[in-house]
C-alpha positions as CSV (number, residue, x, y, z in Angstrom):
1,X,-0.5,12.4,-19.0
2,X,-3.6,10.2,-19.4
3,X,-2.9,6.9,-17.8
4,X,-5.9,5.1,-19.5
5,X,-4.0,5.2,-22.8
6,X,-1.4,2.7,-21.8
7,X,-1.5,-0.6,-23.7
8,X,0.2,-3.8,-22.5
9,X,1.6,-6.2,-25.1
10,X,-1.0,-9.0,-25.2
11,X,1.2,-10.9,-27.7
12,X,4.0,-11.3,-25.1
13,X,3.8,-14.9,-23.9
14,X,0.1,-14.9,-23.1
15,X,0.3,-18.6,-22.3
16,X,2.1,-17.9,-19.0
17,X,-0.9,-16.2,-17.3
18,X,-3.3,-18.7,-18.9
19,X,-1.4,-21.6,-17.4
20,X,-1.0,-19.9,-14.1
21,X,-4.7,-19.0,-13.8
22,X,-5.7,-22.5,-14.5
23,X,-3.4,-23.9,-11.8
24,X,-4.4,-21.3,-9.2
25,X,-8.1,-21.9,-9.9
26,X,-7.5,-25.6,-9.7
27,X,-5.9,-25.2,-6.3
28,X,-9.0,-23.6,-4.8
29,X,-11.3,-26.0,-6.5
30,X,-9.4,-29.2,-5.4
31,X,-9.2,-27.9,-1.9
32,X,-12.8,-26.7,-1.9
33,X,-11.9,-23.3,-0.4
34,X,-13.0,-19.8,-1.1
35,X,-10.6,-17.2,-2.5
36,X,-12.0,-14.7,0.0
37,X,-11.5,-14.4,3.8
38,X,-11.6,-17.3,6.2
39,X,-11.9,-17.6,10.0
40,X,-8.2,-16.7,10.3
41,X,-8.8,-13.5,8.5
42,X,-11.9,-12.7,10.7
43,X,-9.8,-13.2,13.8
44,X,-7.0,-11.0,12.4
45,X,-9.6,-8.3,11.6
46,X,-10.9,-8.3,15.2
47,X,-7.3,-8.2,16.5
48,X,-6.2,-5.3,14.4
49,X,-9.3,-3.2,15.0
50,X,-8.9,-3.9,18.8
51,X,-5.2,-2.8,18.5
52,X,-6.5,0.6,17.4
53,X,-9.8,1.2,19.1
54,X,-9.1,-0.4,22.6
55,X,-6.3,2.0,23.4
56,X,-8.5,4.9,22.1
57,X,-11.3,3.9,24.5
58,X,-8.9,3.4,27.4
59,X,-7.6,6.9,26.8
60,X,-11.0,8.5,26.5
61,X,-12.4,6.6,29.5
62,X,-9.6,7.6,31.9
63,X,-8.3,4.1,32.6
64,X,-4.8,5.4,32.0
65,X,-4.0,9.1,32.8
66,X,-0.2,9.4,33.1
67,X,1.8,11.0,30.2
68,X,3.9,7.9,29.7
69,X,0.9,5.7,29.7
70,X,-1.0,7.9,27.3
71,X,2.0,8.0,24.9
72,X,2.2,4.2,25.0
73,X,-1.5,4.1,24.0
74,X,-0.9,6.4,21.1
75,X,2.1,4.2,20.0
76,X,-0.1,1.0,20.2
77,X,-2.7,2.9,18.1
78,X,0.0,3.6,15.5
79,X,0.7,-0.2,15.3
80,X,-3.1,-0.7,15.0
81,X,-3.3,1.8,12.2
82,X,-0.6,0.0,10.3
83,X,-2.1,-3.3,11.0
84,X,-5.5,-2.2,9.7
85,X,-4.0,-0.6,6.6
86,X,-1.9,-3.7,5.8
87,X,-4.2,-6.5,6.9
88,X,-7.8,-5.4,6.9
89,X,-8.9,-2.4,4.8
90,X,-6.4,-3.3,2.1
91,X,-8.2,-6.6,1.3
92,X,-11.6,-5.0,1.7
93,X,-10.9,-2.1,-0.7
94,X,-9.6,-4.6,-3.3
95,X,-12.8,-6.5,-3.0
96,X,-10.9,-9.6,-1.8
97,X,-12.3,-9.8,1.7
98,X,-15.8,-11.0,0.8
99,X,-18.0,-11.9,-2.1
100,X,-20.5,-9.5,-0.5
101,X,-19.8,-6.0,-1.8
102,X,-21.5,-4.4,1.2
103,X,-19.1,-6.2,3.6
104,X,-16.1,-5.0,1.5
105,X,-17.4,-1.4,1.6
106,X,-18.0,-1.5,5.4
107,X,-14.6,-2.9,6.2
108,X,-12.9,-0.8,3.6
109,X,-14.4,2.3,5.2
110,X,-12.2,1.7,8.2
111,X,-9.4,3.6,6.3
112,X,-11.3,6.8,7.2
113,X,-10.5,6.1,10.9
114,X,-6.9,6.4,9.9
115,X,-7.4,9.9,8.6
116,X,-7.5,8.8,5.0
117,X,-10.3,8.9,2.4
118,X,-11.3,5.5,0.9
119,X,-12.2,6.7,-2.6
120,X,-8.9,8.5,-3.4
121,X,-6.9,5.5,-1.9
122,X,-8.8,3.1,-4.1
123,X,-8.0,5.2,-7.2
124,X,-4.4,5.7,-6.4
125,X,-3.7,2.1,-5.3
126,X,-6.1,-0.2,-7.2
127,X,-6.3,1.7,-10.5
128,X,-3.0,3.6,-10.9
129,X,-0.5,1.6,-8.9
130,X,-1.7,-2.0,-9.6
131,X,-2.4,-1.2,-13.3
132,X,0.8,0.7,-14.0
133,X,3.4,-0.5,-11.5
134,X,6.7,1.4,-11.7
135,X,5.7,3.2,-14.9
136,X,7.0,6.7,-14.9
137,X,4.3,9.4,-14.5
138,X,1.6,6.7,-14.3
139,X,2.2,4.8,-11.0
140,X,0.8,7.2,-8.4
141,X,2.8,5.5,-5.6
142,X,6.0,6.8,-7.2
143,X,4.7,10.3,-7.7
144,X,6.8,12.2,-5.2
145,X,9.0,15.2,-6.1
146,X,10.9,15.1,-2.8
147,X,12.2,11.6,-3.6
148,X,13.7,10.1,-6.8
149,X,12.3,6.5,-6.9
150,X,12.7,5.9,-10.6
151,X,15.7,6.4,-12.9
152,X,13.3,8.1,-15.3
153,X,12.6,11.0,-12.8
154,X,14.6,14.2,-13.1
155,X,17.5,14.3,-10.7
156,X,17.8,17.3,-8.4
157,X,20.7,18.3,-6.2
158,X,19.0,17.4,-2.9
159,X,18.3,13.9,-4.1
160,X,21.9,13.0,-3.3
161,X,20.9,13.0,0.4
162,X,17.6,11.1,-0.1
163,X,19.0,7.9,1.4
164,X,19.4,9.8,4.6
165,X,16.2,11.8,4.8
166,X,13.9,9.1,3.4
167,X,13.1,7.4,6.7
168,X,12.1,10.9,8.1
169,X,9.8,11.6,5.2
170,X,8.3,8.1,5.4
171,X,7.2,8.9,8.9
172,X,4.9,11.5,7.4
173,X,3.2,9.2,4.9
174,X,-0.2,8.8,6.7
175,X,-0.1,12.3,8.1
176,X,0.5,13.8,4.6
177,X,-2.5,11.9,3.3
178,X,-4.6,13.1,6.2
179,X,-3.6,16.8,5.8
180,X,-2.8,17.3,2.1
181,X,-2.8,14.4,-0.3
182,X,-6.5,13.5,-0.3
183,X,-7.4,17.0,-1.2
184,X,-4.8,17.3,-3.9
185,X,-5.9,13.9,-5.4
186,X,-9.6,14.8,-5.4
187,X,-8.6,17.8,-7.6
188,X,-6.3,15.9,-9.9
189,X,-8.5,12.8,-10.2
190,X,-11.4,15.0,-11.1
191,X,-9.4,16.6,-13.9
192,X,-8.4,13.1,-15.1
193,X,-12.0,11.9,-15.0
194,X,-11.0,9.2,-12.5
195,X,-13.6,10.0,-9.8
196,X,-16.4,8.7,-12.1
197,X,-15.2,5.1,-11.5
198,X,-16.1,5.6,-7.8
199,X,-19.5,7.2,-8.6
200,X,-18.3,10.6,-7.5
201,X,-18.3,14.1,-8.9
202,X,-15.7,16.7,-7.8
203,X,-18.2,18.4,-5.5
204,X,-19.4,15.1,-3.9
205,X,-15.9,13.9,-3.4
206,X,-14.8,17.2,-1.8
207,X,-17.7,17.3,0.5
208,X,-17.1,13.7,1.6
209,X,-13.4,14.4,2.3
210,X,-14.3,17.4,4.4
211,X,-16.9,15.5,6.4
212,X,-14.6,12.6,7.0
213,X,-11.7,14.7,8.0
214,X,-13.9,16.7,10.4
215,X,-15.3,13.8,12.4
216,X,-11.8,12.2,12.4
217,X,-10.3,15.4,13.9
218,X,-13.1,15.5,16.5
219,X,-12.6,11.9,17.4
220,X,-8.8,11.7,17.6
221,X,-7.8,15.3,18.6
222,X,-10.7,17.4,19.9
223,X,-12.3,14.7,22.1
224,X,-9.0,13.6,23.7
225,X,-8.1,17.2,24.4
226,X,-11.5,17.7,26.1
227,X,-11.5,14.6,28.3
228,X,-7.8,13.6,28.9
229,X,-6.2,15.5,31.8
230,X,-3.1,16.5,29.8
231,X,-2.1,19.7,28.1
232,X,-3.3,20.0,24.4
233,X,0.2,20.0,23.2
234,X,0.9,16.6,24.7
235,X,-2.2,15.2,23.1
236,X,-1.1,16.5,19.7
237,X,2.4,15.0,20.3
238,X,0.7,11.6,20.9
239,X,-1.4,12.0,17.8
240,X,1.7,12.8,15.7
241,X,3.5,9.8,17.3
242,X,0.7,7.5,16.2
243,X,0.9,8.7,12.6
244,X,4.7,8.6,12.5
245,X,4.8,5.0,13.6
246,X,2.0,4.1,11.1
247,X,3.6,6.0,8.3
248,X,7.1,4.5,8.7
249,X,5.7,1.0,8.8
250,X,3.5,1.4,5.8
251,X,6.2,3.1,3.7
252,X,8.9,0.6,4.4
253,X,6.6,-2.4,3.6
254,X,5.4,-0.9,0.3
255,X,8.7,0.5,-0.8
256,X,10.4,-2.8,-0.1
257,X,8.2,-4.5,-2.7
258,X,8.8,-2.3,-5.7
259,X,11.5,0.3,-5.2
260,X,14.5,-2.0,-5.3
261,X,17.7,-2.8,-7.1
262,X,16.2,-5.9,-8.7
263,X,13.0,-4.4,-10.0
264,X,12.6,-2.7,-13.4
265,X,11.3,0.8,-14.1
266,X,9.5,1.7,-17.3
267,X,8.4,4.6,-19.5
268,X,5.6,4.1,-21.9
269,X,6.5,3.8,-25.6
270,X,4.8,5.5,-28.6
271,X,1.1,5.7,-28.3
272,X,1.3,4.3,-24.7
273,X,2.6,0.9,-25.8
274,X,4.4,-1.3,-23.2
275,X,7.0,-4.0,-23.7
276,X,5.3,-6.8,-21.8
277,X,1.9,-8.2,-21.1
278,X,0.4,-7.1,-17.8
279,X,1.3,-10.2,-15.8
280,X,4.9,-10.3,-16.9
281,X,5.2,-6.6,-16.2
282,X,4.1,-7.3,-12.6
283,X,6.8,-9.9,-12.2
284,X,9.5,-7.5,-13.4
285,X,8.4,-4.6,-11.2
286,X,7.6,-6.5,-8.0
287,X,9.4,-8.5,-5.3
288,X,8.6,-10.7,-2.3
289,X,10.5,-10.7,1.0
290,X,10.6,-12.6,4.4
291,X,8.3,-15.3,3.2
292,X,9.5,-17.7,5.8
293,X,8.7,-15.4,8.7
294,X,5.1,-16.4,9.6
295,X,4.6,-13.8,12.3
296,X,5.9,-11.0,10.1
297,X,3.7,-12.2,7.2
298,X,0.7,-12.3,9.5
299,X,1.1,-8.7,10.7
300,X,1.8,-7.2,7.2
301,X,-1.2,-8.8,5.7
302,X,0.7,-11.1,3.4
303,X,2.0,-8.1,1.5
304,X,5.5,-9.6,1.7
305,X,4.0,-11.9,-0.9
306,X,3.7,-8.9,-3.2
307,X,4.1,-10.8,-6.4
308,X,1.0,-12.9,-5.6
309,X,-0.9,-9.9,-4.5
310,X,-0.2,-8.0,-7.8
311,X,-1.1,-11.0,-9.9
312,X,-4.2,-11.8,-7.8
313,X,-5.4,-8.7,-5.9
314,X,-8.9,-10.2,-5.9
315,X,-7.7,-13.1,-3.7
316,X,-7.6,-12.6,0.1
317,X,-4.0,-12.4,1.4
318,X,-4.4,-15.4,3.7
319,X,-4.0,-17.7,0.7
320,X,-0.9,-16.1,-0.8
321,X,1.6,-18.4,1.0
322,X,0.0,-21.4,-0.6
323,X,-0.4,-20.1,-4.1
324,X,3.1,-18.6,-4.1
325,X,4.4,-22.1,-4.6
326,X,2.3,-22.4,-7.8
327,X,3.4,-18.9,-9.0
328,X,7.1,-19.6,-8.3
329,X,7.0,-23.0,-10.1
330,X,5.2,-21.5,-13.1
331,X,7.5,-18.6,-13.5
332,X,10.5,-21.0,-13.4
333,X,8.9,-23.1,-16.2
334,X,8.5,-20.0,-18.4
335,X,11.9,-18.7,-17.5
336,X,10.4,-15.5,-16.0
337,X,11.8,-13.5,-13.0
338,X,10.5,-14.1,-9.5
339,X,12.3,-11.5,-7.3
340,X,12.5,-12.3,-3.6
341,X,14.6,-11.5,-0.5
342,X,15.0,-14.0,2.3
343,X,14.5,-11.4,5.0
344,X,12.9,-8.0,5.4
345,X,16.3,-6.6,6.3
346,X,17.7,-7.8,2.9
347,X,14.8,-6.0,1.1
348,X,15.5,-2.8,3.1
349,X,19.1,-2.9,2.1
350,X,18.2,-3.3,-1.5
351,X,15.7,-0.4,-1.2
352,X,18.1,2.1,0.4
353,X,21.0,1.0,-1.9
354,X,18.6,1.8,-4.8
355,X,17.8,5.2,-3.3
356,X,21.5,5.9,-2.9
357,X,22.3,5.1,-6.5
358,X,19.4,7.1,-7.8
359,X,20.2,10.1,-5.6
360,X,23.8,10.2,-6.9
361,X,22.8,9.5,-10.5
362,X,24.8,6.3,-10.6
363,X,22.0,3.9,-11.6
364,X,22.6,1.8,-14.7
365,X,20.6,2.7,-17.8
366,X,19.5,-0.9,-17.9
367,X,17.0,-0.1,-15.2
368,X,15.2,2.2,-17.6
369,X,12.8,0.0,-19.7
370,X,10.5,1.1,-22.5
């Protein structure tokens, strides 16, 4: 299916987003602040990068040599990977870190140190997920045959157990992208003519993926095996532990923002037409969680303010807490949904309850929007 044919309903209460944009822009103007990163964001960037690279340096330099100590370093690197993915490269690859495109590219490139490929991530996330959130066969984030995330997906017998095996599969999220997904997406995105937007051809993208995967393997697997005085199998175990921790954190954060009991799921209408305008569609398919938990918000890069992020992906996440008050007030005035959970645990309960209903085919047809 060609995702570029989808058409949102511009006649659906366009005044909402106009009013909201005016108020958000006025907030930044009145407070004389940039929509991009500030000193707080710079500190966070340094911290998250250190959380990943300092343990790697300690491992390679022989500061810690015991098996237990090495495994702790791998675990910390897993937290660092998640922190970089949520709080650093995410903003940069959205272009919201800096007004300088070169800075965004340099910081966004850090995703390659996580075993991923920046170009396919940007297409999947920025283009397909943000444009077509929770739309069947268009939102790339929901494209997973092993899981039934949407009521519009075909139900298979094994889906009845998905609420139990989901956490296990989530652990493989970053590892799957490293080993398989980037290659599969290069092929699919080439067929759908999506690589052009990143200035790539199929050949150039494939070469880049192979080069980046090669130096990543050399840095995180081959080099530790060569210099760390532990059996290769134990080094690989640590590498897997790092990815499992990162994958589980990333998956739970992102799934708790869209795959919920409260959010709507859509199929496109005739000729790719959609029921709502783009902004209202984002409100109906997105939810916030744990907004009162400052430490949690800090670590997850403000992605618990997912509504604000989807409406304003070009604004650095350090500003989401402030503009959320504006967004919430405006949605209330226009009688529009503003989904939110008080805690992260509440969001997880909603997510896994949703998975359970989908797996057993008990989800109400009201969830299927056109």
